[in-house]
N, C-alpha and C positions, 0 to 999 in steps of 0.2 A: 411651462418650465419642465424640463426632463427630470426624472427621478433617478438618482444613482443608487441602485440596490446592491452594489458590490460592497463587501466588507473585506478589507485587506488584513492579512496576517503579517505582523511585524517580525516575529521570531518563531519560525516553525520548528526550530531545534530546541525549544524550551519544554521542560516537563514540570508538573506541579502536583501537589497532593490536594490542592483546592481547585474545584471545577471552574475553569476560566471562561466558559461559554455555555450556551444551551445545548442540550442533547440534539444531535442531528445537524449542528452548526457546520457549515462549509464556508471556508474563506479562501480568498485568492492571494497568491504570492508570486512575485516575478523573481525567479531564480537567475543568478548571473550566468550560469552554464546551461541549465535546462529550459529557461524561458518561463512561460506562464504555467503555473501549477494550481490545482485546487486541492485544498486540505480539508480533512474531516476530523473533528474532535473524537478521540477514543479514550477509554480507560482500561489499563492493563489489569485484568483480574485473573491472570493465568497461574498465579502462585510463585512466579519467578520473573526475573527481568526478561524483557523482549529486546533483542539487539537491533541495531540499525540495519536497513536494507533488507528487511524480511517482510513477508506478507502476513497479515493478520486477518482473522475472521471474527465475525460477531458471535458472541455467546447466544445460545438458543433464547429467543424471546427478547433480546436486547438490541437497541440501536446505539449503544455506547460501549458496553463491555466487550473486550477482545482477548484473544489468545492467538498463538501461532496457527497458521493454516496447516492442514494435512494434505496428502496427495489427492489430486483431482478434486479440489474443493469447488463446489458450484460457484460461479461468478457472483450470483446474487447474494451470497453470504460473505464475500470478501470485502473488508472495510477499506483496505489500501496497503501501501508499502511504507514502512517506518523510515524516518530519516535520521533518527537519533535513538539511542537506547532509552527504553521506557521502563523505569523500575516498577515492580509489582505495586498495585494499588495507587498508581499515579496516572495522571492525565497527560496526553500528548496529542500530536497531530500526525496524520498519515496522508500521503499523496493518494488521492482517489481519481485524479485525472491529470494528464500531462506526462512529461518525461521525468524519470527518476532512476536511480541506481538500485538494482535488485540483485540479491545474492543467488547465483545460479548453482544448481546441484550437479551439473555436468557440462560438457561441451555443448554450446548452443550455436545455431545458425542465424544469421541476420534475416530479418523479415519473416520470421516464423512466429506462430502464435505462442503466447506465454500462458502457462498453466502453473498451478502450485504443485510442488513435488516434495515428498517426504513429510516428516512430522515437525520440522522446525522452521516453517515459513519460507523455505527455499522455493525457487521457481525453475522451470525447465521449458524446453520447446516441445511441441507435440504435433503429431499428425491429427488433422482436424476431424478425421472420420469417426472417432469414438469419444471425443471430449468437447464437442461444440459448446456445451453448457458450462464448461470450466474455463474458457478463454477470458483472460483479464487484460490482454493487451498484445503487443508485438515487440520482439527484440529489435532494437535499432542498430545493433552491431553483433558480430560474431565473437565468441570467446572460446578458447580451448581450456578445458578443465573448469574447476569451480572458481568462483570469485564474483565480484560485483560487475554487472554489465548494464548498459543503458537500455531501458525499456520505456515504451509509451503505453501508459495505462489508459484504458477506455472501457466503457461498458459496465462500470461498477458504481455509477452515481445513483 
């Protein structure tokens, strides 16, 4: 008999002050627009709210605590992209694989690598030649100016 090791997430847009799963927990969700996504449990310990559609990075030495990413954050330290505002000292879920909306810091071009930009979890496109270690995905569409744009997250599991 095959073993089904998938754990599905029912409500990826919920936050709580009580830890809802184990540290390192990854769950699957089928989004009506983006399709299959994988979510990682995180806890906001930044000292303020983290807003939706922003990239977050693990705190030093942690696999749970997060804050906004800074510019050119190494991909190995990025936890994922938020889908809902996460209050300080609360738990939430971030997309760590699949398509999701991310807040761009400037005009972006479709099919270009995604890196973190600025200090508030924004993302931007990049020339690969200097930031290979910072790529967290690819832009699925172009966007003029700042705003939420579809990105496919990969390589941060």
